[in-house]
Backbone as ProteinMPNN parsed JSONL, in Angstrom:
{"seq_chain_A": "XXXXXXXXXXXXXXXXXXXXXXXXXXXXXXXXXXXXXXXXXXXXXXXXXXXXXXXXXXXXXXXXXXXXXXXXXXXXXXXXXXXXXXXXXXXXXXXXXXXXXXXXXXXXXXXXXXXXXXXXXXXXXXXXXXXXXXXXXXXXXXXXXXXXXXXXXXXXXXXXXXXXXXXXXXXXXXXXXXXXXXXXXXXXXXXXXXXXXXXXXXXXXXXXXXXXXXXXX", "coords_chain_A": {"N_chain_A": [[58.474, -136.321, -21.686], [60.406, -133.704, -20.061], [62.744, -130.906, -20.502], [65.496, -128.956, -19.554], [67.954, -126.555, -20.877], [71.078, -124.974, -20.029], [73.476, -122.675, -19.295], [76.489, -122.773, -17.334], [79.006, -121.661, -15.591], [80.585, -121.683, -17.748], [80.028, -124.01, -18.997], [77.991, -126.061, -20.797], [74.929, -127.321, -20.159], [72.957, -130.166, -20.048], [69.546, -130.939, -19.08], [67.326, -133.747, -19.1], [64.167, -135.01, -18.02], [61.903, -137.335, -16.772], [58.07, -137.239, -16.861], [55.237, -137.277, -14.936], [53.799, -140.326, -14.967], [55.152, -141.498, -17.232], [57.991, -143.535, -18.224], [60.458, -143.995, -15.89], [63.046, -141.515, -16.07], [66.414, -139.967, -16.242], [68.416, -137.552, -17.411], [71.546, -136.277, -17.631], [73.646, -134.132, -19.025], [77.036, -132.658, -19.938], [78.737, -130.544, -21.345], [81.659, -128.346, -22.509], [81.45, -124.861, -23.389], [82.742, -124.247, -25.075], [82.499, -126.06, -27.158], [79.981, -126.56, -27.838], [76.986, -124.66, -28.477], [74.786, -122.953, -26.299], [72.495, -122.747, -28.023], [72.347, -124.439, -29.915], [72.485, -126.771, -28.65], [70.007, -127.016, -27.312], [68.376, -127.01, -29.653], [68.95, -129.44, -30.259], [68.093, -131.189, -28.562], [65.658, -130.606, -28.026], [64.379, -131.506, -30.171], [65.189, -134.221, -30.144], [63.831, -135.111, -28.077], [61.104, -134.83, -28.949], [61.185, -136.604, -31.035], [61.485, -139.089, -29.751], [59.159, -139.303, -28.353], [57.311, -139.093, -30.611], [57.927, -141.587, -31.828], [57.425, -143.204, -29.704], [54.552, -142.861, -29.763], [53.606, -143.934, -32.485], [54.854, -146.214, -32.018], [53.066, -147.424, -30.338], [50.834, -147.362, -31.599], [51.349, -149.28, -33.538], [52.016, -151.377, -31.965], [54.288, -151.935, -30.972], [56.712, -153.719, -28.584], [56.229, -152.289, -25.272], [58.416, -152.302, -23.524], [60.71, -152.183, -25.17], [60.119, -149.517, -26.437], [60.415, -147.953, -24.397], [63.372, -147.382, -24.029], [64.02, -146.5, -26.217], [66.423, -145.228, -28.582], [68.289, -144.454, -26.521], [70.852, -144.341, -26.344], [71.534, -142.019, -27.936], [71.935, -140.066, -25.941], [74.083, -140.284, -25.026], [77.552, -139.641, -24.251], [78.873, -140.292, -26.643], [77.265, -140.036, -28.632], [75.558, -137.78, -28.342], [76.92, -135.099, -28.799], [77.849, -134.823, -31.339], [75.6, -135.551, -33.04], [74.223, -133.366, -32.405], [75.811, -131.218, -33.198], [75.569, -131.573, -35.859], [72.835, -131.619, -36.76], [70.382, -129.492, -38.148], [67.902, -128.954, -38.135], [66.104, -129.651, -40.175], [65.81, -132.676, -41.439], [67.624, -135.757, -40.91], [71.026, -135.872, -39.735], [72.432, -137.898, -40.813], [71.356, -138.25, -43.426], [72.874, -136.37, -44.739], [75.018, -134.837, -47.023], [77.538, -133.601, -46.234], [79.206, -133.864, -43.462], [80.263, -132.99, -39.825], [83.656, -133.667, -38.216], [83.801, -136.852, -36.359], [80.924, -137.482, -36.652], [80.619, -139.6, -38.089], [81.807, -141.309, -36.603], [79.813, -141.324, -34.494], [77.673, -142.133, -35.517], [77.996, -144.762, -36.41], [78.18, -145.785, -33.719], [75.647, -145.754, -32.821], [74.29, -147.442, -34.536], [75.331, -149.878, -33.88], [74.409, -150.147, -31.312], [71.621, -150.159, -31.171], [69.157, -152.245, -32.168], [67.194, -151.659, -33.725], [67.653, -150.903, -36.187], [68.399, -151.156, -39.594], [70.767, -151.661, -40.598], [72.514, -152.657, -38.711], [72.172, -155.395, -38.684], [73.569, -156.599, -40.648], [76.405, -157.98, -42.232], [79.461, -156.65, -42.903], [81.328, -157.787, -44.481], [79.961, -159.576, -46.054], [79.465, -162.017, -44.794], [77.966, -165.33, -45.032], [77.313, -168.079, -44.298], [76.455, -171.511, -45.238], [73.222, -172.897, -44.654], [72.909, -171.072, -42.576], [70.876, -169.328, -42.721], [71.238, -166.643, -43.519], [71.34, -164.148, -45.931], [73.531, -163.055, -48.158], [74.957, -161.708, -46.611], [73.154, -160.408, -45.205], [71.188, -160.747, -41.973], [68.168, -161.908, -40.876], [66.083, -159.748, -39.211], [64.614, -159.878, -35.9], [61.086, -159.689, -35.502], [60.132, -157.855, -33.842], [62.313, -155.927, -33.692], [61.957, -155.033, -36.197], [59.399, -154.084, -36.234], [59.621, -151.843, -34.717], [61.588, -150.309, -36.23], [59.821, -149.371, -38.046], [58.323, -147.88, -36.641], [60.035, -146.164, -35.903], [60.792, -144.921, -38.272], [58.527, -143.415, -38.82], [58.118, -141.884, -36.604], [60.495, -140.24, -37.083], [59.485, -139.002, -39.298], [57.405, -137.525, -38.494], [58.696, -135.543, -36.976], [60.824, -134.162, -38.718], [59.083, -133.494, -40.984], [56.714, -132.784, -39.906], [54.507, -134.459, -40.219], [52.812, -137.847, -40.324], [52.794, -138.863, -42.699], [54.834, -140.803, -44.783], [55.162, -141.218, -47.426], [56.657, -140.015, -49.672], [59.067, -140.277, -48.821], [59.641, -142.907, -48.201], [59.515, -143.903, -51.169], [61.842, -142.599, -51.825], [63.815, -143.899, -50.475], [63.49, -146.575, -50.021], [64.775, -148.213, -52.178], [67.319, -147.95, -50.977], [67.723, -149.598, -48.847], [68.631, -152.483, -47.194], [67.508, -155.504, -46.8], [66.718, -158.79, -45.33], [64.876, -161.224, -46.92], [62.745, -162.444, -45.576], [62.303, -160.334, -43.553], [61.83, -158.178, -45.264], [59.491, -158.889, -46.265], [57.864, -158.918, -43.94], [57.92, -156.156, -43.229], [56.654, -155.217, -45.399], [54.236, -155.934, -45.245], [53.337, -154.65, -42.764], [53.865, -151.901, -43.325], [51.941, -151.76, -45.286], [49.393, -152.226, -44.197], [49.284, -149.708, -43.063], [48.567, -148.273, -44.863], [50.366, -147.92, -46.969], [50.166, -149.323, -49.306], [50.288, -149.241, -52.062], [52.619, -147.865, -52.622], [54.723, -149.811, -51.606], [54.219, -151.855, -53.338], [55.173, -151.111, -55.726], [57.608, -150.357, -55.255], [61.083, -150.936, -54.549], [63.134, -153.164, -52.34], [66.668, -152.787, -51.391], [68.04, -155.425, -52.034], [66.201, -156.555, -53.517], [64.975, -157.387, -57.07], [64.715, -154.589, -59.006], [63.34, -154.92, -61.867], [60.979, -156.49, -61.18], [59.228, -154.808, -60.327], [58.703, -153.171, -62.086], [57.163, -154.06, -64.144]], "CA_chain_A": [[59.805, -135.829, -21.042], [60.639, -132.231, -19.951], [64.118, -130.891, -20.621], [66.027, -127.633, -19.596], [69.233, -126.452, -21.289], [71.567, -123.691, -19.519], [75.181, -122.436, -19.356], [76.989, -122.641, -16.059], [80.448, -121.783, -15.271], [81.285, -122.089, -19.105], [79.729, -125.382, -19.332], [76.581, -126.136, -21.206], [74.343, -128.464, -19.224], [71.379, -130.537, -20.515], [68.911, -132.203, -18.571], [65.974, -134.373, -19.376], [63.608, -135.899, -16.899], [60.508, -138.102, -17.041], [57.094, -136.663, -16.46], [54.518, -138.294, -14.319], [53.336, -141.51, -15.813], [56.557, -141.645, -18.388], [59.108, -144.313, -17.92], [61.322, -143.317, -15.039], [64.376, -141.616, -16.592], [66.939, -138.774, -16.012], [69.484, -137.459, -18.316], [72.299, -134.945, -17.2], [75.101, -134.238, -20.02], [77.829, -131.39, -19.864], [80.123, -130.235, -22.544], [82.098, -126.985, -22.807], [80.39, -124.159, -24.355], [83.678, -123.92, -26.649], [82.458, -127.119, -27.85], [78.649, -126.339, -28.419], [76.451, -123.181, -27.936], [73.319, -123.323, -25.881], [71.001, -122.608, -28.85], [72.471, -125.65, -30.648], [72.119, -127.704, -27.753], [68.546, -126.937, -27.191], [67.678, -127.139, -30.717], [68.734, -130.759, -30.771], [67.54, -131.861, -27.479], [64.074, -130.426, -28.086], [64.139, -132.298, -31.403], [65.401, -135.51, -29.895], [62.612, -135.569, -27.15], [60.096, -134.883, -29.937], [61.303, -137.863, -31.985], [61.094, -140.016, -28.8], [57.732, -139.266, -28.078], [56.674, -139.437, -31.717], [58.161, -142.82, -31.949], [56.459, -144.086, -28.812], [53.239, -142.714, -30.033], [53.601, -144.605, -33.537], [55.089, -147.752, -31.542], [51.923, -148.066, -29.523], [49.684, -147.658, -32.7], [51.775, -150.423, -34.415], [52.029, -152.615, -31.426], [55.466, -152.221, -30.51], [56.576, -153.932, -27.269], [56.648, -151.152, -24.674], [60.065, -152.131, -22.845], [61.664, -151.451, -26.379], [59.742, -148.198, -26.778], [60.972, -147.223, -23.142], [64.528, -147.625, -24.166], [64.433, -146.218, -27.761], [67.22, -144.275, -28.732], [68.706, -143.919, -25.407], [72.105, -144.037, -26.843], [71.743, -140.795, -28.434], [71.909, -139.179, -24.846], [75.405, -140.52, -24.683], [78.788, -138.877, -24.525], [79.502, -140.818, -28.024], [76.542, -139.794, -29.753], [74.728, -136.435, -28.354], [77.588, -133.922, -29.27], [78.157, -134.806, -33.042], [74.267, -135.367, -33.486], [73.751, -131.676, -32.119], [76.529, -130.028, -34.339], [75.166, -131.727, -37.3], [71.593, -131.365, -36.801], [70.205, -128.289, -38.438], [66.44, -128.918, -38.124], [65.786, -130.138, -41.294], [66.323, -133.999, -41.85], [68.756, -136.477, -40.186], [72.425, -135.635, -40.292], [72.775, -139.165, -41.665], [71.105, -137.931, -44.795], [73.53, -135.036, -45.047], [76.301, -135.165, -47.921], [78.705, -133.515, -45.645], [78.929, -133.887, -41.931], [81.663, -132.567, -39.426], [84.463, -134.835, -37.854], [83.15, -137.192, -35.33], [79.495, -137.779, -36.551], [80.608, -140.788, -38.492], [81.715, -142.531, -35.407], [78.607, -141.399, -33.393], [76.327, -143.074, -36.257], [78.544, -146.268, -36.099], [77.886, -146.358, -32.465], [74.201, -145.653, -33.001], [73.845, -148.491, -35.288], [75.5, -150.898, -33.168], [73.704, -150.118, -30.152], [70.406, -150.14, -31.825], [69.075, -153.225, -33.338], [66.045, -151.413, -34.63], [68.306, -150.278, -37.484], [68.445, -152.667, -40.625], [72.152, -151.67, -40.864], [72.62, -153.312, -37.43], [72.001, -156.856, -39.035], [74.456, -156.782, -41.933], [77.761, -158.504, -41.983], [80.105, -155.866, -44.118], [82.18, -159.02, -45.264], [79.176, -160.757, -46.876], [79.357, -163.546, -44.286], [76.985, -166.123, -45.383], [77.625, -169.616, -44.203], [75.427, -172.4, -45.532], [72.215, -173.381, -43.582], [72.728, -170.252, -41.577], [69.597, -168.314, -43.117], [71.824, -165.215, -43.899], [71.4, -163.921, -47.407], [74.119, -162.189, -48.94], [75.481, -161.076, -45.33], [72.228, -159.786, -44.266], [70.638, -161.679, -41.32], [66.924, -161.616, -40.451], [65.728, -158.864, -37.93], [63.41, -160.216, -34.988], [60.085, -158.922, -36.077], [60.036, -156.939, -32.686], [62.952, -154.865, -34.056], [61.594, -154.571, -37.506], [58.381, -153.169, -36.061], [60.252, -150.713, -33.927], [62.114, -149.729, -36.978], [58.714, -148.585, -38.907], [57.748, -146.618, -35.689], [61.332, -145.205, -35.756], [60.553, -144.2, -39.651], [57.3, -142.647, -38.541], [58.562, -140.7, -35.81], [61.306, -139.155, -37.995], [58.758, -138.245, -40.47], [56.907, -136.44, -37.707], [59.863, -134.443, -36.516], [61.233, -133.697, -39.806], [58.239, -132.991, -41.875], [55.505, -132.306, -39.208], [53.406, -135.268, -40.952], [52.935, -138.958, -40.232], [52.936, -139.401, -44.158], [56.102, -141.086, -45.339], [55.026, -141.707, -49.048], [57.778, -139.519, -50.316], [60.468, -140.946, -47.996], [59.609, -144.436, -48.867], [59.933, -143.734, -52.632], [63.509, -142.107, -52.233], [64.929, -144.608, -49.479], [63.395, -148.065, -50.138], [66.193, -149.04, -52.786], [68.691, -147.998, -50.266], [67.432, -150.312, -47.398], [69.141, -153.97, -47.137], [66.646, -156.385, -45.672], [66.52, -160.085, -45.104], [63.815, -161.348, -47.566], [61.903, -162.613, -44.39], [62.186, -159.0, -42.923], [61.322, -157.258, -46.102], [58.007, -159.42, -46.373], [57.063, -158.362, -42.929], [57.961, -154.848, -43.197], [55.799, -154.657, -46.394], [52.852, -156.162, -44.472], [53.098, -153.866, -41.857], [53.638, -150.721, -44.238], [50.344, -152.004, -46.237], [48.285, -152.198, -43.064], [49.403, -148.401, -42.657], [48.034, -147.402, -45.816], [51.288, -147.741, -48.209], [50.346, -150.653, -49.962], [50.335, -148.634, -53.332], [54.103, -147.494, -52.563], [55.469, -151.015, -51.508], [53.891, -152.661, -54.505], [55.58, -150.384, -56.884], [59.055, -149.973, -54.975], [61.974, -152.206, -53.99], [64.322, -152.912, -51.195], [68.056, -153.096, -52.195], [68.134, -156.811, -52.16], [65.091, -157.235, -54.647], [65.093, -157.058, -58.437], [63.831, -153.679, -59.875], [62.548, -155.432, -62.877], [60.121, -157.121, -60.756], [58.107, -153.84, -60.105], [58.51, -152.339, -63.355], [56.352, -154.564, -65.385]], "C_chain_A": [[59.833, -134.343, -21.045], [62.395, -131.985, -20.22], [64.358, -129.276, -20.221], [67.595, -127.634, -20.023], [69.961, -124.967, -20.804], [73.001, -123.856, -19.5], [75.396, -122.02, -18.084], [78.357, -122.873, -15.93], [81.335, -122.244, -16.596], [81.115, -123.357, -19.665], [78.263, -125.48, -19.758], [76.118, -127.286, -20.582], [72.971, -128.655, -19.689], [70.913, -131.756, -19.804], [67.744, -132.515, -18.972], [65.503, -135.32, -18.427], [62.181, -136.3, -17.466], [59.225, -137.088, -16.327], [56.241, -137.654, -15.92], [53.615, -139.095, -15.136], [54.169, -141.892, -17.082], [57.375, -142.679, -17.313], [60.097, -143.537, -16.913], [62.847, -143.078, -15.904], [64.927, -140.09, -16.38], [68.343, -138.645, -16.566], [70.22, -136.375, -17.943], [73.638, -135.095, -18.128], [75.51, -132.764, -19.769], [78.87, -131.518, -20.79], [80.281, -128.661, -22.057], [81.33, -126.117, -23.8], [81.404, -123.73, -25.433], [83.273, -124.945, -27.638], [80.951, -126.961, -28.584], [78.037, -125.377, -27.917], [75.322, -123.964, -27.186], [72.168, -123.515, -26.959], [71.353, -123.834, -29.731], [72.112, -127.004, -29.774], [70.686, -128.189, -27.394], [67.979, -127.237, -28.107], [67.48, -128.757, -30.587], [68.032, -131.519, -29.677], [66.061, -131.769, -27.536], [63.693, -131.357, -29.502], [64.495, -133.947, -31.202], [64.137, -135.963, -29.006], [61.355, -135.396, -27.959], [60.015, -136.145, -30.755], [61.454, -138.999, -31.02], [59.875, -140.239, -28.675], [56.98, -139.526, -29.244], [56.875, -140.773, -31.95], [57.332, -143.767, -30.801], [54.896, -144.053, -29.267], [52.971, -143.854, -31.358], [53.808, -146.141, -32.938], [53.799, -148.364, -30.833], [50.835, -148.22, -30.535], [50.145, -148.976, -33.43], [51.943, -151.7, -33.563], [53.481, -153.03, -30.927], [55.663, -152.727, -28.815], [57.118, -152.673, -26.361], [57.857, -150.968, -23.991], [60.858, -151.584, -24.201], [61.331, -150.177, -26.53], [60.281, -147.306, -25.414], [62.414, -146.789, -23.23], [64.965, -146.751, -25.565], [65.145, -145.127, -27.93], [68.033, -143.675, -27.777], [70.203, -143.87, -25.688], [72.579, -142.626, -27.205], [71.918, -139.676, -27.277], [73.423, -139.666, -24.334], [76.591, -139.739, -24.947], [79.51, -138.868, -26.274], [78.782, -140.424, -28.969], [76.19, -138.132, -29.625], [75.589, -135.413, -29.126], [77.758, -133.732, -30.747], [76.911, -134.793, -33.579], [74.056, -134.045, -33.512], [74.315, -131.007, -33.157], [76.075, -130.458, -35.592], [73.661, -131.906, -37.429], [71.333, -129.82, -37.001], [68.796, -127.839, -38.606], [65.682, -129.25, -39.131], [66.438, -131.541, -42.07], [67.388, -134.412, -40.939], [70.067, -136.017, -40.712], [72.826, -136.964, -40.902], [72.615, -139.117, -43.182], [72.32, -136.786, -45.312], [74.786, -135.498, -46.024], [77.703, -134.77, -47.396], [78.351, -133.073, -44.058], [80.481, -133.347, -41.151], [82.349, -133.803, -38.88], [83.605, -135.214, -36.606], [81.926, -137.947, -35.38], [79.513, -139.493, -37.199], [81.065, -141.898, -37.524], [80.419, -142.685, -34.372], [77.61, -142.332, -34.243], [76.845, -144.526, -36.145], [78.196, -146.877, -34.777], [76.634, -146.435, -32.169], [73.84, -147.098, -33.454], [74.043, -149.637, -34.387], [75.085, -151.022, -31.718], [72.388, -150.282, -30.111], [70.006, -151.168, -32.585], [67.865, -152.998, -34.033], [66.392, -150.746, -35.99], [68.506, -151.352, -38.274], [70.054, -152.669, -40.751], [72.929, -152.778, -39.63], [72.908, -155.045, -37.844], [72.706, -157.124, -40.315], [75.894, -157.062, -41.468], [78.812, -157.617, -43.171], [80.907, -156.829, -45.067], [81.524, -159.798, -45.953], [79.046, -161.956, -46.254], [78.035, -164.094, -44.196], [77.298, -167.647, -45.618], [76.357, -170.492, -44.645], [74.585, -172.583, -44.448], [72.171, -172.364, -42.443], [71.401, -169.169, -41.541], [70.054, -166.948, -43.484], [71.996, -165.253, -45.23], [72.393, -162.75, -47.691], [74.776, -161.347, -47.603], [74.271, -160.196, -44.746], [71.288, -160.922, -43.215], [69.103, -161.26, -40.895], [66.714, -160.718, -39.094], [64.377, -159.778, -37.286], [62.341, -159.334, -35.703], [59.934, -157.796, -34.705], [60.865, -155.776, -32.985], [62.641, -154.564, -35.066], [60.39, -153.669, -37.387], [58.942, -151.95, -35.383], [60.996, -149.886, -34.957], [61.025, -148.772, -37.767], [58.421, -147.595, -38.112], [58.865, -145.746, -35.726], [61.094, -144.332, -37.166], [59.487, -143.06, -39.506], [57.261, -141.487, -37.833], [59.518, -139.576, -36.146], [60.702, -138.449, -38.796], [58.107, -137.136, -39.788], [57.414, -134.912, -37.571], [60.466, -133.62, -37.687], [60.464, -132.781, -40.784], [56.614, -132.242, -41.295], [54.032, -133.187, -39.705], [53.64, -136.84, -40.594], [53.103, -139.747, -41.701], [54.562, -139.706, -44.492], [56.248, -141.482, -46.818], [56.409, -141.303, -49.703], [59.182, -139.994, -50.019], [60.651, -142.256, -48.423], [59.926, -144.642, -50.401], [61.307, -143.497, -52.745], [64.132, -143.328, -51.163], [64.619, -146.142, -49.531], [64.292, -148.666, -50.728], [67.35, -148.861, -51.891], [68.548, -149.077, -49.192], [67.745, -151.812, -47.875], [68.281, -154.674, -46.449], [66.848, -157.806, -45.957], [65.363, -160.266, -46.116], [62.815, -161.554, -46.582], [61.463, -161.153, -43.971], [61.616, -158.1, -43.962], [59.611, -157.775, -46.436], [57.128, -158.725, -44.992], [56.969, -156.833, -42.837], [56.62, -154.397, -44.496], [54.373, -154.891, -45.839], [52.549, -155.198, -43.561], [52.828, -152.183, -42.703], [52.187, -150.67, -44.933], [49.266, -151.797, -45.381], [48.366, -150.734, -42.746], [49.065, -147.61, -43.61], [49.126, -147.29, -47.086], [51.335, -148.852, -49.194], [50.325, -150.258, -51.725], [51.896, -148.382, -53.769], [54.797, -149.06, -52.39], [55.022, -152.03, -52.651], [54.492, -152.287, -55.45], [57.274, -150.011, -56.613], [59.76, -151.264, -54.306], [62.665, -151.898, -53.069], [65.487, -153.391, -51.997], [68.342, -154.444, -52.55], [67.349, -157.191, -53.434], [65.39, -156.672, -56.002], [64.274, -156.029, -58.919], [62.755, -153.967, -60.814], [61.072, -155.726, -62.431], [58.818, -156.271, -60.622], [58.197, -152.833, -61.11], [57.523, -152.752, -64.429], [54.959, -154.202, -65.127]], "O_chain_A": [[59.31, -133.74, -21.983], [63.179, -132.927, -20.106], [63.517, -128.433, -20.534], [68.379, -128.499, -19.63], [69.449, -123.911, -21.174], [73.617, -124.912, -19.65], [74.743, -121.1, -17.593], [78.895, -123.969, -16.09], [82.375, -122.901, -16.599], [81.798, -123.816, -20.581], [77.392, -124.974, -19.05], [76.877, -128.247, -20.454], [72.072, -127.817, -19.768], [71.345, -132.907, -19.756], [66.985, -131.586, -19.249], [66.174, -136.27, -18.024], [61.529, -135.742, -18.348], [59.456, -136.314, -15.397], [56.367, -138.82, -16.295], [52.78, -138.601, -15.893], [53.664, -142.658, -17.903], [57.4, -142.658, -16.082], [60.479, -142.416, -17.252], [63.595, -143.974, -16.294], [64.158, -139.13, -16.341], [69.266, -139.411, -16.29], [69.564, -135.335, -17.887], [74.487, -135.976, -17.991], [74.731, -131.853, -19.485], [79.68, -132.433, -20.937], [79.457, -127.956, -21.475], [80.722, -126.527, -24.788], [81.12, -123.061, -26.427], [83.597, -124.825, -28.82], [80.809, -127.224, -29.779], [78.428, -125.042, -26.798], [74.991, -125.14, -27.33], [71.176, -124.232, -26.827], [70.374, -124.24, -30.357], [71.574, -128.025, -30.201], [70.291, -129.344, -27.231], [66.917, -127.815, -27.878], [66.406, -129.346, -30.716], [67.381, -132.513, -29.997], [65.318, -132.678, -27.166], [62.557, -131.812, -29.632], [64.112, -134.794, -32.01], [63.537, -137.018, -29.208], [60.405, -135.988, -27.446], [58.95, -136.655, -31.102], [61.574, -140.072, -31.612], [59.432, -141.37, -28.875], [55.952, -140.18, -29.073], [55.849, -141.316, -32.358], [56.75, -144.823, -31.045], [54.143, -145.021, -29.157], [52.063, -144.661, -31.16], [53.106, -147.091, -33.284], [53.557, -149.57, -30.779], [49.983, -149.096, -30.393], [49.273, -149.708, -33.897], [52.011, -152.825, -34.058], [53.799, -154.162, -30.565], [54.956, -152.261, -27.921], [58.19, -152.118, -26.601], [58.375, -149.867, -23.806], [61.568, -150.58, -24.143], [62.301, -149.471, -26.804], [60.509, -146.099, -25.489], [62.736, -145.832, -22.526], [66.124, -146.438, -25.835], [64.704, -144.05, -27.528], [68.508, -142.556, -27.976], [70.752, -143.064, -24.937], [73.668, -142.137, -26.906], [72.033, -138.495, -27.603], [73.8, -139.345, -23.207], [76.582, -139.118, -26.01], [80.208, -138.057, -26.883], [79.246, -140.345, -30.106], [76.447, -137.33, -30.523], [75.054, -134.852, -30.082], [77.8, -132.625, -31.284], [76.798, -134.112, -34.599], [73.713, -133.505, -34.563], [73.669, -130.323, -33.951], [76.195, -129.64, -36.504], [73.336, -132.472, -38.472], [71.863, -128.974, -36.281], [68.449, -126.745, -39.053], [64.466, -129.135, -38.972], [67.27, -131.544, -42.977], [68.009, -133.593, -40.261], [70.253, -135.793, -41.908], [73.811, -136.867, -41.634], [73.343, -139.659, -44.013], [72.4, -136.557, -46.519], [75.454, -136.488, -45.727], [78.759, -135.262, -47.793], [77.538, -132.259, -43.62], [81.563, -133.311, -41.737], [81.799, -134.898, -39.004], [82.92, -134.434, -35.944], [81.661, -138.833, -34.567], [78.705, -140.374, -36.904], [80.783, -143.093, -37.613], [80.075, -143.659, -33.703], [76.865, -143.152, -33.705], [76.071, -145.413, -35.787], [77.963, -148.073, -34.599], [76.335, -147.178, -31.234], [73.143, -147.828, -32.75], [73.084, -150.354, -34.098], [75.443, -151.979, -31.031], [71.888, -150.561, -29.021], [70.419, -151.164, -33.744], [67.409, -153.828, -34.819], [65.588, -150.176, -36.727], [68.773, -152.448, -37.781], [70.584, -153.747, -41.016], [73.837, -153.562, -39.904], [73.766, -155.742, -37.303], [72.24, -158.019, -41.02], [76.448, -156.497, -40.525], [78.84, -158.061, -44.318], [81.071, -156.604, -46.266], [82.092, -160.718, -46.539], [78.608, -162.931, -46.864], [77.121, -163.607, -43.531], [77.475, -168.256, -46.673], [75.243, -170.064, -44.342], [75.048, -172.465, -43.314], [71.524, -172.632, -41.431], [71.051, -168.433, -40.618], [69.192, -166.113, -43.758], [72.646, -166.141, -45.783], [72.061, -161.586, -47.462], [75.07, -160.175, -47.838], [74.482, -159.351, -43.876], [70.741, -161.884, -43.754], [68.978, -160.083, -40.557], [67.207, -161.073, -38.023], [63.43, -160.228, -37.931], [62.67, -158.376, -36.403], [59.453, -156.719, -35.055], [60.431, -154.665, -32.682], [63.047, -153.414, -35.239], [60.22, -152.704, -38.133], [58.411, -150.911, -35.775], [61.105, -148.696, -34.658], [61.296, -147.611, -38.072], [58.236, -146.47, -38.577], [58.653, -144.542, -35.578], [61.215, -143.108, -37.118], [59.617, -141.951, -40.025], [56.697, -140.429, -38.111], [59.485, -138.413, -35.742], [61.135, -137.346, -39.128], [58.135, -135.991, -40.238], [56.973, -133.791, -37.826], [60.573, -132.401, -37.547], [60.868, -131.73, -41.282], [55.776, -131.551, -41.874], [52.873, -132.782, -39.619], [54.836, -137.129, -40.577], [53.448, -140.921, -41.835], [55.397, -138.804, -44.427], [57.264, -141.974, -47.311], [57.167, -142.141, -50.191], [60.152, -140.07, -50.774], [61.685, -142.674, -48.945], [60.616, -145.603, -50.742], [61.978, -144.058, -53.61], [65.335, -143.473, -51.383], [65.464, -146.926, -49.099], [64.81, -149.631, -50.167], [68.331, -149.59, -52.035], [69.621, -149.357, -48.657], [67.159, -152.287, -48.847], [68.296, -154.415, -45.245], [67.239, -157.979, -47.111], [64.722, -159.217, -46.182], [61.866, -160.777, -46.689], [60.274, -160.849, -44.068], [60.879, -157.207, -43.544], [58.722, -157.002, -46.797], [56.031, -158.171, -45.048], [55.951, -156.317, -42.376], [55.861, -153.431, -44.41], [53.471, -154.069, -46.003], [51.369, -154.848, -43.541], [51.799, -151.512, -42.631], [51.487, -149.665, -45.06], [48.252, -151.224, -45.779], [47.412, -150.375, -42.057], [49.153, -146.389, -43.48], [48.815, -146.656, -48.094], [52.346, -149.23, -49.786], [50.355, -151.188, -52.531], [52.355, -148.602, -54.89], [55.507, -149.363, -53.348], [55.658, -153.081, -52.728], [54.5, -153.125, -56.352], [58.031, -149.533, -57.459], [59.252, -152.238, -53.75], [62.945, -150.737, -52.77], [65.436, -154.143, -52.97], [69.019, -154.547, -53.573], [67.77, -157.999, -54.262], [65.989, -155.603, -56.111], [63.141, -156.343, -59.284], [61.609, -153.521, -60.755], [60.101, -155.342, -63.085], [57.673, -156.711, -60.735], [57.759, -151.698, -60.924], [57.133, -152.047, -65.36], [54.086, -154.48, -65.948]]}, "name": "protein", "num_of_chains": 1, "seq": "XXXXXXXXXXXXXXXXXXXXXXXXXXXXXXXXXXXXXXXXXXXXXXXXXXXXXXXXXXXXXXXXXXXXXXXXXXXXXXXXXXXXXXXXXXXXXXXXXXXXXXXXXXXXXXXXXXXXXXXXXXXXXXXXXXXXXXXXXXXXXXXXXXXXXXXXXXXXXXXXXXXXXXXXXXXXXXXXXXXXXXXXXXXXXXXXXXXXXXXXXXXXXXXXXXXXXXXXX"}
């Protein structure tokens, strides 16, 4: 995907469009130059395009449904998300992991979670809703495996953008205990990560719902 960012009549304009052989897509966003600078818009646009391309590469490697990859993170081009992600992206790591963010980002992140089922947070009932015989565990529903696979591709793509490497070892050690998954989803994700060479990590690290003592014996 190619992109251009320019200023015209006091407005910052962002255009991104498909190259030959890519899924047809055209994005055109416009913001006041009082709200965002061309430098910030260009930095975020370049990182977003690279992330999407990296997720596609990882997704093809993992066997993610191509239709899912074609629309991966489309909501990040929306008015509800783009501006706030751009203002909080500083080139190193996701704004989601920042201790301090500017006004509006929390709403953008919530919008993103609700519109993208490849995020594990999408499958959690905040009130712990878990009716009997529903298959829900402590408010966590199982992720369809297609989306769980896309989630792993998303992690891999983020690693490439933020660290320049596909290696997620350090990230997994730091973040697995923060991630709440249904037991079925956890088992599936473990199997995927093991096939990608992270067997030592996932056999010694736990997800949020699991008993840490099981991994410390």
